[in-house]
C-alpha positions as CSV (number, residue, x, y, z in Angstrom):
1,X,-8.3,4.9,22.3
2,X,-10.0,8.0,20.8
3,X,-7.6,8.3,17.8
4,X,-8.0,5.0,16.6
5,X,-11.6,4.7,17.4
6,X,-11.6,7.3,15.0
7,X,-9.3,5.7,12.5
8,X,-11.6,3.0,12.5
9,X,-14.9,5.0,11.5
10,X,-13.4,6.2,8.5
11,X,-14.2,4.0,5.6
12,X,-12.6,4.2,2.4
13,X,-14.2,4.3,-1.2
14,X,-11.3,4.1,-3.3
15,X,-11.5,5.7,-6.7
16,X,-14.9,7.2,-5.7
17,X,-15.3,10.7,-4.9
18,X,-11.6,12.0,-5.6
19,X,-12.6,13.9,-8.8
20,X,-13.2,17.7,-7.7
21,X,-11.8,17.3,-4.5
22,X,-8.8,19.0,-4.9
23,X,-8.2,22.2,-3.5
24,X,-4.5,24.2,-3.3
25,X,-2.8,23.7,-0.4
26,X,-1.5,26.6,1.7
27,X,2.1,27.3,1.5
28,X,4.4,26.0,4.1
29,X,4.9,27.9,7.0
30,X,8.6,30.1,6.9
31,X,9.0,29.4,10.3
32,X,8.7,25.6,10.1
33,X,11.0,25.3,7.1
34,X,13.6,27.4,8.9
35,X,13.0,25.3,12.3
36,X,13.4,22.2,10.2
37,X,16.7,23.7,8.4
38,X,18.0,23.8,11.9
39,X,17.4,20.5,13.0
40,X,19.0,19.1,9.7
41,X,18.4,16.0,9.3
42,X,15.6,13.4,9.5
43,X,15.2,9.3,9.5
44,X,12.6,7.6,7.2
45,X,11.3,4.3,8.1
46,X,9.3,3.1,4.7
47,X,7.8,0.2,3.1
48,X,8.5,1.6,-0.4
49,X,11.4,0.2,-2.6
50,X,14.7,2.1,-2.6
51,X,15.6,2.4,-6.0
52,X,12.2,3.2,-7.3
53,X,10.6,5.4,-4.6
54,X,12.7,6.1,-1.4
55,X,16.0,7.4,-2.7
56,X,13.9,9.5,-5.3
57,X,11.8,11.1,-2.6
58,X,14.9,11.6,-0.1
59,X,16.6,13.1,-3.2
60,X,14.0,15.5,-4.0
61,X,13.4,16.6,-0.5
62,X,17.3,17.4,0.2
63,X,17.6,19.2,-3.1
64,X,14.9,21.5,-2.2
65,X,15.3,22.3,1.5
66,X,18.8,21.2,2.0
67,X,18.1,18.6,5.1
68,X,19.3,15.3,4.9
69,X,17.3,12.3,4.6
70,X,18.5,8.8,6.3
71,X,16.0,5.9,5.5
72,X,15.6,2.2,6.0
73,X,13.1,-0.1,4.2
74,X,11.4,-3.0,6.1
75,X,7.8,-4.5,6.0
76,X,5.0,-3.1,8.0
77,X,4.8,-5.1,10.9
78,X,9.3,-4.8,11.3
79,X,8.4,-1.0,10.8
80,X,6.0,-0.9,13.9
81,X,7.9,-3.4,16.0
82,X,11.2,-1.2,15.4
83,X,9.7,1.9,16.3
84,X,7.8,-0.1,19.6
85,X,10.9,-1.4,20.4
86,X,12.7,2.0,20.5
87,X,9.9,3.6,22.8
88,X,10.0,1.3,25.1
89,X,13.8,1.8,25.2
90,X,13.5,5.3,25.3
91,X,15.4,6.2,22.4
92,X,13.1,7.1,19.6
93,X,15.5,7.3,16.3
94,X,12.4,7.5,14.0
95,X,11.0,10.4,13.0
96,X,8.5,9.7,10.0
97,X,7.3,6.2,8.6
98,X,4.9,5.1,5.9
99,X,3.1,1.6,5.7
100,X,-0.2,-0.2,4.8
101,X,-0.4,-2.1,7.9
102,X,2.1,-0.6,10.8
103,X,-0.4,2.2,11.5
104,X,-2.9,0.5,13.0
105,X,-0.5,-1.1,16.0
106,X,1.4,2.2,16.4
107,X,-2.0,4.0,16.6
108,X,-2.6,1.6,19.6
109,X,0.3,2.1,21.2
110,X,0.1,5.5,21.2
111,X,2.9,6.2,19.0
112,X,2.2,8.3,16.5
113,X,1.9,12.0,16.6
114,X,-0.9,14.4,15.6
115,X,-0.2,16.8,12.9
116,X,-2.5,18.2,10.5
117,X,-0.4,18.8,6.8
118,X,-1.4,21.9,5.3
119,X,-0.7,19.8,1.7
120,X,-3.5,17.4,2.8
121,X,-6.2,20.0,2.5
122,X,-6.4,18.9,-1.2
123,X,-7.4,15.3,-0.3
124,X,-10.6,13.9,0.1
125,X,-11.7,13.2,3.6
126,X,-11.7,9.3,3.4
127,X,-7.8,9.6,2.6
128,X,-6.8,11.5,5.9
129,X,-7.5,11.2,9.4
130,X,-9.2,14.5,11.0
131,X,-7.2,14.7,13.8
132,X,-3.8,14.8,11.5
133,X,-2.6,11.1,12.7
134,X,-2.1,10.0,9.1
135,X,-2.8,10.8,5.5
136,X,-2.7,8.6,2.7
137,X,0.3,9.0,0.4
138,X,-0.7,6.1,-3.1
139,X,-3.1,3.7,-3.5
140,X,-2.4,-0.1,-4.4
141,X,-4.5,-2.3,-6.4
142,X,-3.6,-6.1,-6.2
143,X,-4.9,-8.7,-9.0
144,X,-3.8,-11.8,-11.1
145,X,-0.2,-11.6,-13.1
146,X,0.4,-14.1,-15.8
147,X,3.3,-14.9,-17.8
148,X,2.5,-13.9,-21.5
149,X,4.9,-16.3,-22.9
150,X,3.1,-19.5,-21.2
151,X,-0.2,-18.7,-21.6
152,X,-2.1,-17.6,-25.0
153,X,-4.1,-15.1,-25.2
154,X,-7.4,-16.8,-25.3
155,X,-6.5,-19.2,-22.7
156,X,-5.7,-16.3,-20.0
157,X,-8.2,-16.9,-16.8
158,X,-10.4,-13.6,-16.4
159,X,-12.5,-14.4,-13.5
160,X,-12.1,-15.9,-9.8
161,X,-14.3,-18.7,-10.9
162,X,-11.4,-19.7,-13.9
163,X,-8.8,-20.2,-11.7
164,X,-10.7,-23.1,-10.4
165,X,-9.8,-25.0,-13.8
166,X,-8.3,-28.1,-13.3
167,X,-5.0,-27.2,-15.6
168,X,-4.2,-24.4,-13.1
169,X,-4.1,-26.9,-10.3
170,X,-0.1,-26.0,-9.1
171,X,0.7,-23.5,-11.7
172,X,-0.5,-20.4,-9.1
173,X,1.7,-19.0,-6.2
174,X,1.2,-16.2,-4.0
175,X,2.8,-14.7,-1.4
176,X,3.4,-15.5,2.5
177,X,2.8,-12.0,3.5
178,X,-0.5,-12.1,6.3
179,X,-2.0,-8.5,5.6
180,X,-4.6,-7.6,3.3
181,X,-2.2,-7.1,0.6
182,X,-1.6,-11.0,0.7
183,X,-4.1,-14.1,0.8
184,X,-6.0,-12.6,3.8
185,X,-6.8,-9.5,1.7
186,X,-8.0,-12.3,-1.5
187,X,-9.8,-14.2,1.3
188,X,-11.9,-10.9,2.7
189,X,-12.6,-10.1,-1.1
190,X,-14.1,-13.5,-1.9
191,X,-16.4,-13.6,1.2
192,X,-17.4,-10.2,0.5
193,X,-18.3,-10.5,-3.3
194,X,-19.9,-14.3,-2.8
195,X,-21.0,-14.1,0.6
196,X,-19.8,-15.9,3.8
197,X,-21.4,-19.4,2.3
198,X,-20.4,-19.2,-0.9
199,X,-17.1,-17.9,-0.3
200,X,-16.0,-20.2,2.3
201,X,-16.8,-23.1,-0.7
202,X,-14.9,-21.3,-3.1
203,X,-11.9,-20.7,-1.1
204,X,-11.9,-24.7,-0.1
205,X,-12.1,-25.2,-4.0
206,X,-9.3,-22.6,-4.1
207,X,-7.3,-24.5,-1.7
208,X,-7.4,-27.9,-3.8
209,X,-5.7,-26.0,-6.7
210,X,-2.8,-25.9,-4.4
211,X,-1.2,-22.7,-4.9
212,X,2.5,-22.4,-3.7
213,X,2.9,-19.9,-1.1
214,X,6.4,-18.3,-1.4
215,X,8.0,-16.7,1.5
216,X,8.7,-13.7,0.2
217,X,7.0,-10.3,-1.2
218,X,4.6,-9.9,-3.7
219,X,7.5,-8.4,-6.4
220,X,9.2,-11.5,-5.6
221,X,6.0,-13.6,-6.4
222,X,5.9,-11.2,-9.5
223,X,9.4,-12.2,-10.5
224,X,9.0,-15.9,-10.2
225,X,6.2,-15.7,-12.7
226,X,8.2,-13.8,-15.1
227,X,11.1,-16.2,-14.4
228,X,8.6,-18.8,-15.9
229,X,8.6,-20.9,-12.5
230,X,4.7,-20.1,-12.0
231,X,2.1,-19.0,-14.8
232,X,0.1,-17.1,-12.7
233,X,0.7,-14.8,-9.7
234,X,-2.3,-14.1,-7.2
235,X,-2.5,-11.0,-5.1
236,X,0.1,-8.9,-6.9
237,X,0.5,-5.1,-7.2
238,X,-0.7,-4.3,-11.1
239,X,1.9,-1.1,-11.0
240,X,4.4,-3.8,-10.6
241,X,3.8,-5.6,-13.9
242,X,3.5,-2.2,-15.6
243,X,7.4,-1.6,-14.3
244,X,8.5,-5.0,-15.5
245,X,6.6,-4.9,-18.7
246,X,8.4,-1.1,-19.4
247,X,11.6,-3.3,-19.3
248,X,10.5,-6.2,-21.6
249,X,9.4,-8.4,-19.2
250,X,6.6,-11.2,-20.6
251,X,4.1,-10.2,-17.9
252,X,0.6,-8.5,-17.9
253,X,-1.9,-8.0,-15.2
254,X,-5.8,-9.5,-15.6
255,X,-8.7,-7.2,-14.9
256,X,-9.8,-9.5,-12.6
257,X,-13.0,-7.8,-10.9
258,X,-13.5,-6.4,-8.3
259,X,-9.5,-6.0,-7.6
260,X,-8.4,-5.8,-4.1
261,X,-7.6,-2.1,-2.8
262,X,-5.5,-1.2,0.0
263,X,-3.4,2.3,0.8
264,X,-0.2,3.0,2.3
265,X,-0.4,6.2,4.9
266,X,2.1,8.4,6.1
267,X,2.8,9.8,9.7
268,X,5.0,11.2,12.4
269,X,6.5,9.2,15.4
270,X,5.5,10.5,18.8
271,X,8.7,11.9,20.2
272,X,10.6,12.2,17.1
273,X,13.8,13.6,17.5
274,X,13.6,15.8,14.7
275,X,9.9,17.1,14.9
276,X,10.3,20.0,12.4
277,X,11.9,18.2,9.7
278,X,9.6,15.3,9.8
279,X,6.6,18.1,9.6
280,X,8.3,19.6,6.2
281,X,8.7,16.2,5.4
282,X,5.2,15.1,5.5
283,X,3.7,18.4,3.8
284,X,6.3,17.9,0.9
285,X,5.3,13.8,0.3
286,X,1.8,14.6,0.2
287,X,2.2,18.3,-1.9
288,X,1.4,18.1,-5.7
289,X,5.5,17.8,-5.8
290,X,6.0,15.0,-4.0
291,X,3.5,13.2,-5.3
292,X,4.6,13.6,-8.8
293,X,7.8,11.6,-7.6
294,X,5.5,8.9,-6.5
295,X,3.8,8.9,-10.1
296,X,7.1,9.2,-11.8
297,X,7.9,6.0,-10.1
298,X,5.1,4.1,-11.3
299,X,3.3,4.1,-7.6
300,X,-0.6,5.5,-7.8
301,X,-0.7,8.7,-6.3
302,X,-3.5,9.9,-3.9
303,X,-3.7,13.4,-4.6
304,X,-6.4,14.4,-6.9
305,X,-4.6,16.8,-9.3
306,X,-1.7,14.1,-9.8
307,X,-2.4,11.5,-12.5
308,X,-0.8,8.1,-12.3
309,X,1.9,7.7,-14.9
310,X,-0.3,5.0,-16.1
311,X,-3.9,6.0,-15.7
312,X,-5.4,2.8,-16.3
313,X,-4.0,1.4,-13.3
314,X,-6.6,3.2,-11.1
315,X,-10.2,2.2,-11.5
316,X,-11.3,5.7,-12.7
317,X,-8.9,5.4,-15.6
318,X,-9.0,1.8,-16.3
319,X,-12.7,1.0,-15.5
320,X,-12.4,-1.6,-12.9
321,X,-14.2,-2.4,-9.5
322,X,-12.3,-2.7,-6.2
323,X,-13.1,-4.5,-2.8
324,X,-11.4,-1.8,-0.6
325,X,-9.8,-3.1,2.7
326,X,-10.2,0.3,4.6
327,X,-8.0,0.8,8.1
328,X,-11.5,-0.4,9.8
329,X,-11.8,-3.4,7.7
330,X,-8.5,-4.0,8.3
331,X,-8.3,-4.1,12.5
332,X,-11.8,-6.0,12.7
333,X,-11.4,-8.9,10.3
334,X,-7.5,-9.7,9.5
335,X,-8.0,-12.3,12.7
336,X,-10.5,-14.0,11.0
337,X,-9.0,-14.0,7.4
338,X,-5.5,-15.2,8.7
339,X,-7.5,-18.3,10.8
340,X,-9.2,-19.3,7.1
341,X,-5.7,-19.1,5.6
342,X,-4.3,-21.2,8.4
343,X,-7.1,-23.8,8.1
344,X,-7.1,-24.1,4.1
345,X,-4.0,-23.1,2.5
346,X,-1.1,-24.1,5.2
């Protein structure tokens, strides 16, 4: 499909070329606002944490426009499956979705509407689709976390090779999420950094360390580290560490370079029952006002004018390098990375 080929041609370079790209978004058309208010509501399928981001964003939008936002949270694979099943049944309930992983299957199924948001004018080209099928809402950076009460500062592993020390055998955990935000992303990072041959040798050695696989999200893995069940958590989101540290949890993230960088994008579902409300909501989420809601929730906003609440969580503020998993790389390599994971770690 043309839209998917174009998506695969976009190669992200996160943390680079963002400064200076901002431009002032045009005011949202009043006719769209009136039509959206006439529709009165919208349904948002989200992968974000409800209390942390979804509810604050929905509340801010409702207060601004008086339009109800119904929402549900699920992993990206479930969001895609739900939207596909609704389309097959001829009864589309959802209007808007966000995800790191659902975009490609929904594009392949022809279930993403084309709409070029005015707010997206402020974003660099590598963070939006020129045909308007998606735009980046926020960035993710995945690394290794550790329990600060269990590991003294002078013993904290600093590099990926440090994880091969025998003392970490059985002391690490990661999610069973087979996406670029889980073990497959780690595998891609090692193959990219070390090359195919040395990368595979490294992964075989890491498998001998027997990292525990937790059948839950990256957030749950971090919680297991905080509770002391495991001293180290692989492929955890660095902003989750900051959220927990702010609440007094004994945890911190390691600048283990390069970190893995992924993104989350927002799109409108084909045949959305509330198309104008959906467009207005996308405009709001991508606007500086909406991006500040994400920033306040410790997410890492994609808008060039909106800084992260903790600037050190992004490459330009934290002075760290990343390996970016673009939609193109994701689509082309995921099956290979999963195969390596199944061969070595299961």
